[in-house]
PyMOL commands that place a pseudoatom at each C-alpha (Angstrom):
pseudoatom trace, name=CA, resn=PHE, resi=1, chain=A, elem=C, hetatm=0, pos=[7.699, 13.408, -3.418]
pseudoatom trace, name=CA, resn=PHE, resi=2, chain=A, elem=C, hetatm=0, pos=[7.251, 12.497, -0.086]
pseudoatom trace, name=CA, resn=ASP, resi=3, chain=A, elem=C, hetatm=0, pos=[5.282, 14.301, 2.795]
pseudoatom trace, name=CA, resn=PHE, resi=4, chain=A, elem=C, hetatm=0, pos=[4.625, 13.754, 6.372]
pseudoatom trace, name=CA, resn=SER, resi=5, chain=A, elem=C, hetatm=0, pos=[0.735, 14.274, 5.505]
pseudoatom trace, name=CA, resn=THR, resi=6, chain=A, elem=C, hetatm=0, pos=[1.134, 10.328, 2.978]
pseudoatom trace, name=CA, resn=LEU, resi=7, chain=A, elem=C, hetatm=0, pos=[3.322, 9.340, 5.889]
pseudoatom trace, name=CA, resn=SER, resi=8, chain=A, elem=C, hetatm=0, pos=[0.552, 9.139, 8.466]
pseudoatom trace, name=CA, resn=LEU, resi=9, chain=A, elem=C, hetatm=0, pos=[-1.902, 7.672, 6.131]
pseudoatom trace, name=CA, resn=VAL, resi=10, chain=A, elem=C, hetatm=0, pos=[0.992, 4.643, 5.548]
pseudoatom trace, name=CA, resn=LEU, resi=11, chain=A, elem=C, hetatm=0, pos=[1.291, 4.609, 9.456]
pseudoatom trace, name=CA, resn=SER, resi=12, chain=A, elem=C, hetatm=0, pos=[-2.243, 4.581, 9.680]
pseudoatom trace, name=CA, resn=SER, resi=13, chain=A, elem=C, hetatm=0, pos=[-3.370, 1.999, 6.987]
pseudoatom trace, name=CA, resn=PRO, resi=14, chain=A, elem=C, hetatm=0, pos=[-4.788, -1.697, 8.154]
pseudoatom trace, name=CA, resn=PRO, resi=15, chain=A, elem=C, hetatm=0, pos=[-2.317, -4.097, 7.156]
pseudoatom trace, name=CA, resn=LEU, resi=16, chain=A, elem=C, hetatm=0, pos=[-1.694, -4.883, 3.540]
pseudoatom trace, name=CA, resn=CYS, resi=17, chain=A, elem=C, hetatm=0, pos=[-4.057, -8.237, 3.582]
pseudoatom trace, name=CA, resn=GLU, resi=18, chain=A, elem=C, hetatm=0, pos=[-7.560, -6.043, 4.829]
pseudoatom trace, name=CA, resn=MET, resi=19, chain=A, elem=C, hetatm=0, pos=[-6.625, -4.030, 2.805]
pseudoatom trace, name=CA, resn=PRO, resi=20, chain=A, elem=C, hetatm=0, pos=[-8.887, -3.255, -0.689]
pseudoatom trace, name=CA, resn=ALA, resi=21, chain=A, elem=C, hetatm=0, pos=[-7.501, -5.365, -3.736]
pseudoatom trace, name=CA, resn=GLU, resi=22, chain=A, elem=C, hetatm=0, pos=[-7.121, -2.358, -5.371]
pseudoatom trace, name=CA, resn=ALA, resi=23, chain=A, elem=C, hetatm=0, pos=[-4.470, -0.280, -2.961]
pseudoatom trace, name=CA, resn=ALA, resi=24, chain=A, elem=C, hetatm=0, pos=[-3.423, -3.455, -1.673]
pseudoatom trace, name=CA, resn=VAL, resi=25, chain=A, elem=C, hetatm=0, pos=[-1.786, -3.836, -5.994]
pseudoatom trace, name=CA, resn=GLU, resi=26, chain=A, elem=C, hetatm=0, pos=[-0.597, -0.035, -5.444]
pseudoatom trace, name=CA, resn=VAL, resi=27, chain=A, elem=C, hetatm=0, pos=[1.362, -0.815, -2.914]
pseudoatom trace, name=CA, resn=ALA, resi=28, chain=A, elem=C, hetatm=0, pos=[2.703, -3.837, -3.793]
pseudoatom trace, name=CA, resn=VAL, resi=29, chain=A, elem=C, hetatm=0, pos=[3.888, -1.904, -6.840]
pseudoatom trace, name=CA, resn=HIS, resi=30, chain=A, elem=C, hetatm=0, pos=[4.975, 0.884, -5.300]
pseudoatom trace, name=CA, resn=SER, resi=31, chain=A, elem=C, hetatm=0, pos=[6.978, -1.681, -2.732]
pseudoatom trace, name=CA, resn=LEU, resi=32, chain=A, elem=C, hetatm=0, pos=[8.826, -3.529, -5.768]
pseudoatom trace, name=CA, resn=GLN, resi=33, chain=A, elem=C, hetatm=0, pos=[9.546, -0.461, -7.970]
pseudoatom trace, name=CA, resn=ALA, resi=34, chain=A, elem=C, hetatm=0, pos=[11.803, 1.001, -4.562]
pseudoatom trace, name=CA, resn=THR, resi=35, chain=A, elem=C, hetatm=0, pos=[12.876, -3.096, -3.810]
pseudoatom trace, name=CA, resn=LEU, resi=36, chain=A, elem=C, hetatm=0, pos=[14.290, -3.229, -7.546]
pseudoatom trace, name=CA, resn=THR, resi=37, chain=A, elem=C, hetatm=0, pos=[15.688, 0.649, -7.943]
pseudoatom trace, name=CA, resn=VAL, resi=38, chain=A, elem=C, hetatm=0, pos=[17.663, -0.038, -4.468]
pseudoatom trace, name=CA, resn=ALA, resi=39, chain=A, elem=C, hetatm=0, pos=[18.993, -3.720, -6.456]
pseudoatom trace, name=CA, resn=LEU, resi=40, chain=A, elem=C, hetatm=0, pos=[20.027, -2.460, -9.616]
pseudoatom trace, name=CA, resn=VAL, resi=41, chain=A, elem=C, hetatm=0, pos=[21.979, 0.317, -8.038]
pseudoatom trace, name=CA, resn=CYS, resi=42, chain=A, elem=C, hetatm=0, pos=[23.939, -2.218, -6.074]
pseudoatom trace, name=CA, resn=GLY, resi=43, chain=A, elem=C, hetatm=0, pos=[24.400, -4.242, -9.810]
pseudoatom trace, name=CA, resn=VAL, resi=44, chain=A, elem=C, hetatm=0, pos=[25.927, -1.470, -11.416]
pseudoatom trace, name=CA, resn=ALA, resi=45, chain=A, elem=C, hetatm=0, pos=[28.250, -0.825, -8.068]
pseudoatom trace, name=CA, resn=ALA, resi=46, chain=A, elem=C, hetatm=0, pos=[28.814, -4.730, -7.753]
pseudoatom trace, name=CA, resn=TYR, resi=47, chain=A, elem=C, hetatm=0, pos=[29.841, -4.433, -11.342]
pseudoatom trace, name=CA, resn=LEU, resi=48, chain=A, elem=C, hetatm=0, pos=[31.823, -0.936, -12.035]
pseudoatom trace, name=CA, resn=THR, resi=49, chain=A, elem=C, hetatm=0, pos=[33.652, -2.744, -8.953]
pseudoatom trace, name=CA, resn=ARG, resi=50, chain=A, elem=C, hetatm=0, pos=[34.505, -5.932, -10.497]
pseudoatom trace, name=CA, resn=ARG, resi=51, chain=A, elem=C, hetatm=0, pos=[34.930, -5.091, -13.713]
pseudoatom trace, name=CA, resn=GLY, resi=52, chain=A, elem=C, hetatm=0, pos=[37.995, -1.846, -11.963]
pseudoatom trace, name=CA, resn=THR, resi=53, chain=A, elem=C, hetatm=0, pos=[35.427, 1.248, -12.595]
pseudoatom trace, name=CA, resn=LEU, resi=54, chain=A, elem=C, hetatm=0, pos=[34.947, 1.551, -9.317]
pseudoatom trace, name=CA, resn=THR, resi=55, chain=A, elem=C, hetatm=0, pos=[38.236, 2.219, -7.010]
pseudoatom trace, name=CA, resn=PRO, resi=56, chain=A, elem=C, hetatm=0, pos=[37.938, 2.151, -2.964]
pseudoatom trace, name=CA, resn=GLU, resi=57, chain=A, elem=C, hetatm=0, pos=[39.109, 6.452, -3.129]
pseudoatom trace, name=CA, resn=LEU, resi=58, chain=A, elem=C, hetatm=0, pos=[36.220, 6.595, -6.181]
pseudoatom trace, name=CA, resn=ASP, resi=59, chain=A, elem=C, hetatm=0, pos=[33.986, 4.501, -3.631]
pseudoatom trace, name=CA, resn=ARG, resi=60, chain=A, elem=C, hetatm=0, pos=[35.107, 6.399, -0.410]
pseudoatom trace, name=CA, resn=GLY, resi=61, chain=A, elem=C, hetatm=0, pos=[34.598, 9.419, -2.569]
pseudoatom trace, name=CA, resn=LEU, resi=62, chain=A, elem=C, hetatm=0, pos=[30.918, 8.815, -4.281]
pseudoatom trace, name=CA, resn=THR, resi=63, chain=A, elem=C, hetatm=0, pos=[30.113, 8.601, -0.250]
pseudoatom trace, name=CA, resn=GLN, resi=64, chain=A, elem=C, hetatm=0, pos=[31.386, 11.019, 0.918]
pseudoatom trace, name=CA, resn=LEU, resi=65, chain=A, elem=C, hetatm=0, pos=[29.373, 13.085, -1.969]
pseudoatom trace, name=CA, resn=VAL, resi=66, chain=A, elem=C, hetatm=0, pos=[26.052, 11.055, -1.042]
pseudoatom trace, name=CA, resn=ALA, resi=67, chain=A, elem=C, hetatm=0, pos=[26.152, 11.976, 2.489]
pseudoatom trace, name=CA, resn=PHE, resi=68, chain=A, elem=C, hetatm=0, pos=[27.075, 15.210, 2.770]
pseudoatom trace, name=CA, resn=LEU, resi=69, chain=A, elem=C, hetatm=0, pos=[25.400, 16.643, -0.275]
pseudoatom trace, name=CA, resn=PHE, resi=70, chain=A, elem=C, hetatm=0, pos=[23.073, 14.866, -2.504]
pseudoatom trace, name=CA, resn=SER, resi=71, chain=A, elem=C, hetatm=0, pos=[21.250, 13.441, 0.694]
pseudoatom trace, name=CA, resn=PRO, resi=72, chain=A, elem=C, hetatm=0, pos=[21.160, 16.404, 2.406]
pseudoatom trace, name=CA, resn=CYS, resi=73, chain=A, elem=C, hetatm=0, pos=[19.900, 17.977, -0.889]
pseudoatom trace, name=CA, resn=LEU, resi=74, chain=A, elem=C, hetatm=0, pos=[16.954, 15.817, -1.311]
pseudoatom trace, name=CA, resn=ILE, resi=75, chain=A, elem=C, hetatm=0, pos=[15.848, 16.238, 2.414]
pseudoatom trace, name=CA, resn=PHE, resi=76, chain=A, elem=C, hetatm=0, pos=[15.402, 19.747, 2.281]
pseudoatom trace, name=CA, resn=THR, resi=77, chain=A, elem=C, hetatm=0, pos=[13.673, 19.808, -1.457]
pseudoatom trace, name=CA, resn=HIS, resi=78, chain=A, elem=C, hetatm=0, pos=[11.440, 17.565, -0.884]
pseudoatom trace, name=CA, resn=VAL, resi=79, chain=A, elem=C, hetatm=0, pos=[11.105, 17.206, 2.623]
pseudoatom trace, name=CA, resn=GLY, resi=80, chain=A, elem=C, hetatm=0, pos=[10.996, 20.131, 3.597]
pseudoatom trace, name=CA, resn=PRO, resi=81, chain=A, elem=C, hetatm=0, pos=[8.608, 22.724, 1.873]
pseudoatom trace, name=CA, resn=SER, resi=82, chain=A, elem=C, hetatm=0, pos=[6.300, 19.734, 3.392]
pseudoatom trace, name=CA, resn=VAL, resi=83, chain=A, elem=C, hetatm=0, pos=[7.147, 20.661, 6.425]
pseudoatom trace, name=CA, resn=ASP, resi=84, chain=A, elem=C, hetatm=0, pos=[4.828, 22.773, 9.406]
pseudoatom trace, name=CA, resn=LEU, resi=85, chain=A, elem=C, hetatm=0, pos=[4.595, 23.350, 12.715]
pseudoatom trace, name=CA, resn=ARG, resi=86, chain=A, elem=C, hetatm=0, pos=[1.848, 20.869, 13.168]
pseudoatom trace, name=CA, resn=THR, resi=87, chain=A, elem=C, hetatm=0, pos=[4.279, 18.588, 11.098]
pseudoatom trace, name=CA, resn=VAL, resi=88, chain=A, elem=C, hetatm=0, pos=[7.119, 19.760, 13.815]
pseudoatom trace, name=CA, resn=VAL, resi=89, chain=A, elem=C, hetatm=0, pos=[4.910, 19.066, 16.410]
pseudoatom trace, name=CA, resn=GLU, resi=90, chain=A, elem=C, hetatm=0, pos=[3.473, 15.869, 15.333]
pseudoatom trace, name=CA, resn=TRP, resi=91, chain=A, elem=C, hetatm=0, pos=[6.971, 14.981, 14.664]
pseudoatom trace, name=CA, resn=TRP, resi=92, chain=A, elem=C, hetatm=0, pos=[8.948, 15.747, 17.586]
pseudoatom trace, name=CA, resn=PRO, resi=93, chain=A, elem=C, hetatm=0, pos=[10.888, 12.423, 18.095]
pseudoatom trace, name=CA, resn=VAL, resi=94, chain=A, elem=C, hetatm=0, pos=[12.516, 12.458, 14.680]
pseudoatom trace, name=CA, resn=PRO, resi=95, chain=A, elem=C, hetatm=0, pos=[14.983, 15.417, 15.039]
pseudoatom trace, name=CA, resn=ALA, resi=96, chain=A, elem=C, hetatm=0, pos=[14.783, 14.941, 18.898]
pseudoatom trace, name=CA, resn=SER, resi=97, chain=A, elem=C, hetatm=0, pos=[15.849, 11.503, 18.698]
pseudoatom trace, name=CA, resn=THR, resi=98, chain=A, elem=C, hetatm=0, pos=[18.764, 12.985, 15.839]
pseudoatom trace, name=CA, resn=ALA, resi=99, chain=A, elem=C, hetatm=0, pos=[19.841, 15.498, 17.929]
pseudoatom trace, name=CA, resn=LEU, resi=100, chain=A, elem=C, hetatm=0, pos=[20.068, 13.326, 20.582]
pseudoatom trace, name=CA, resn=TYR, resi=101, chain=A, elem=C, hetatm=0, pos=[22.059, 10.234, 18.383]
pseudoatom trace, name=CA, resn=ILE, resi=102, chain=A, elem=C, hetatm=0, pos=[24.662, 13.513, 17.217]
pseudoatom trace, name=CA, resn=ALA, resi=103, chain=A, elem=C, hetatm=0, pos=[25.182, 14.103, 21.024]
pseudoatom trace, name=CA, resn=LEU, resi=104, chain=A, elem=C, hetatm=0, pos=[26.126, 10.667, 21.884]
pseudoatom trace, name=CA, resn=GLY, resi=105, chain=A, elem=C, hetatm=0, pos=[27.525, 10.642, 18.345]
pseudoatom trace, name=CA, resn=LEU, resi=106, chain=A, elem=C, hetatm=0, pos=[30.048, 13.406, 19.715]
pseudoatom trace, name=CA, resn=LEU, resi=107, chain=A, elem=C, hetatm=0, pos=[30.378, 12.398, 23.250]
pseudoatom trace, name=CA, resn=PHE, resi=108, chain=A, elem=C, hetatm=0, pos=[31.817, 8.764, 22.505]
pseudoatom trace, name=CA, resn=GLY, resi=109, chain=A, elem=C, hetatm=0, pos=[34.270, 10.461, 19.441]
pseudoatom trace, name=CA, resn=SER, resi=110, chain=A, elem=C, hetatm=0, pos=[35.786, 12.444, 22.003]
pseudoatom trace, name=CA, resn=LEU, resi=111, chain=A, elem=C, hetatm=0, pos=[36.064, 10.457, 24.521]
pseudoatom trace, name=CA, resn=LEU, resi=112, chain=A, elem=C, hetatm=0, pos=[37.823, 7.839, 22.110]
pseudoatom trace, name=CA, resn=GLY, resi=113, chain=A, elem=C, hetatm=0, pos=[39.248, 9.406, 19.874]
for i in range(1, 113): cmd.bond("trace and resi %d" % i, "trace and resi %d" % (i + 1))
show_as sticks, trace
zoom trace
């Protein structure tokens, strides 16, 4: 599970080449695991697309499910409980930039559409 204190620790950590060997191996293993997970999902999607199982309509529906349902649920269940007032104050640029991007998107969408 993700919490902001872990991210702060990672961002303040020394570069991988300056870490103790055990910590560097742990970081490398977790990075490799995350990369292989994404590669596996992409590989399965490519296989299903070539086989004709994953049609463009199904792909669009799955994308909408992930974007509008699964990702927000993941954020609220895993990140939400670790957020308190102190982390909001420390990480204020994250929600501020998100709000700015949404506002700009709505503005440009209304001007162009």
